N, C-alpha and C positions, 0 to 999 in steps of 0.2 A: 540728699535723702533718697533712699532706694525707690520709694513709691514714685517720686517725681521723675527719677531717671527712667523708670519703666514706662510711665506715661509719655515722656518725651520720645523714647525709643519707638513706642507704638505709633506716635504721630509721624515720626520720620518714615517709618515703614509705610504708613498709609499715604503719605505725600508722594511716595515713589510710584503710586498707582497700583493697578492690578485689581484682582477680584477680592472684594472684602471677605468673601467666604474662605478665601485661601490664606487669610492673615494667620500666620503661625506664631504661637506663643514662644516656640523655640527660637524663631528668627528675632522676635522682640527681645528675648533674653540675651541672645548673642549680641544684638545691637546695644543693649543696656549694660552688658558685661555682668549679668546675673544668671543664676541657675533657674531652671523651670520651677523648682521648689520655691524659690524666692518670689517668683511671679504669683504662684498659687497661694502663698502666704498672704499677699495683699489683695488678690482678686480671685473670687471663687470660680470664675469661668471667663471665657473670652468676652461675653456680653458685658460683664461688669467692668472689664478693662476698656472696652469700647465706650461705655457710658462715661467713664472717668476722663476719656479723651475729649469729651464734649463739655466738661465742666466750665472751662474758660470761655468756650464759645457761647454757652448760655449766659455767662456773666456779661459778655459784650452785647449779646442780643437784648438782654434785659436793660442794660444801660441805654442802648439806642432807643428802645421802646419808651422808657421812662422820660428820656429827653423830649421825645415827640409829644407825649402826654402833657408834659410841663408847658411846651409851646402852645398846645391846643388850649390849655386852661388860661394861659396869659392872654390869648387872642382868639376866643371861641368863634367870633363872627367871621374870621378870615377864611376865604376860600382857598388860601394857600396851605392850610393845615393838611388837607387830604393830599394835595400834590406833594408836599414835603415828605409826608409819611410814605407814600407810594414810591417816590424816587429813592428815599433813603433805605427802605427795605430792599428794593431791587438792587441797589448798589452794594448793600451789605452782603446780600446773597452772592453777588458776583465776586466780591472780594473773598468771601468765606466759602467758596464753592465746594472745596474738598470736604470741609466739616459739615456743611449743610447737606451734602450728599450722604455723608455718614449718618447724620441725624435722620434723614428720610429713610435710609435703608434699615437702620436699627428699629425705627418706629414701625416700618412695614413688616419686618420680620416678627416683631413682638405683637403686632396688631394694635398697638396704641402707644401714645407717649408714655415714657417711663412713669410709673405711678408716683414716684417721689417728686416728679417735676410738674405733675398735672395741676396741683393747687396754685403754683406760681404762674405757669405759662398758659393754662386754659382757664384759670380762675382769676387771680388778682390782677395780672397785667391786662387781660382783655376787659375785665370789669372797669379798671381805671381808664382805659382807652374809650370804652363805651360811655362812661359818665362824662368824659371830657367833650363828647359829641352830642350829648342829650339835647342841648339847645336847638339842634337841627330838627327836633320834633319826632324822632323815631323812637319806637318802643325799645327799652334797654336790651331785652333779650334778642330782639331782631338785630340790634346794633352789634351785640356780641357775636351772633352768628355771621353777620355781614363782615365784621373785622376778621374772623377766622377764615371765612371764604375768600376774602380779598388776599389775606396773607398766603393761603394755599395756592391761589392762582399766581401770585407774584413769584413765589418760590419755584413753581414749576416752569414758568416762562424764563426766569433768570437762569435756571439750570439747563436750558436747551443747549445741546452741543453746537459747535460751529456749523456742522453739516445740517443739523436740524433747523437751526435758525435761518440759514441760507435757503434751504429747501422750502421752508414754510413761507418766507417773505418774498422769495425771488430776488433778493438783494444781496450784495456782497456783505461780508461779516460786519464791517464797521457800520454801514448804513442800516443793516438789519438790527443790530443791537440798539442803535439810537431809536429806530422805529418801534421796537418792542418796548423800550422804556417809555416812549410817548404814549403808546397804547395802554400801558399799565396805569399811567396817570389818568387817562380818560375813563378807563374801565373802573378804577377806584372811585372816581367822582360819580359815575353812574350808579355804582353799587350803594353808595352812601346817599344818593339822591341829590347830588349837587351838579349843576350843569357847568360845563367849561367850554370856553371858546377855542381852546387849543386844538389845532388840527394837525395833520401830518406835517413833518418838517418839510420846508419848501425847498 
């Protein structure tokens, strides 16, 4: 299908790196083997094409979040719920760094999460996560804000470049990444009001 071929071509072009602002619809068309007119038939502008590139990413993000909520509901008293959530989100962003950077860039340029995604990703998902943690005694609105703050922190730390993470920690890349992940877990516990005995790796 032409729509899918265009999205795949745009993802290929994005994966080659470079400035997002310089992404050319003509280059995408050449990669997909379609005309500029064909691209414009399916996508009103570059932003709509970029948002389509994120569709599968958001499906995977939603699946990850819902799996974590299901775990929290099965065992709400476990202190491991927060640790698993923090680690899995951190590792998801590391795996999906290119598309997460695209998400962050498009949201920053627009000034908000795409309006068609807000009900799902700022509403339903965060509400489900907050309700799974309510036994911890925190107000639900505070929990929603805490979850969003925690997610934003994790995304930013996971997206640090190799040079940034080494400079920030004074460690080599491998040690630095492990240390950041450990910090993310401790910070998530503190944000949600749960203490953890986990210290820096020995």
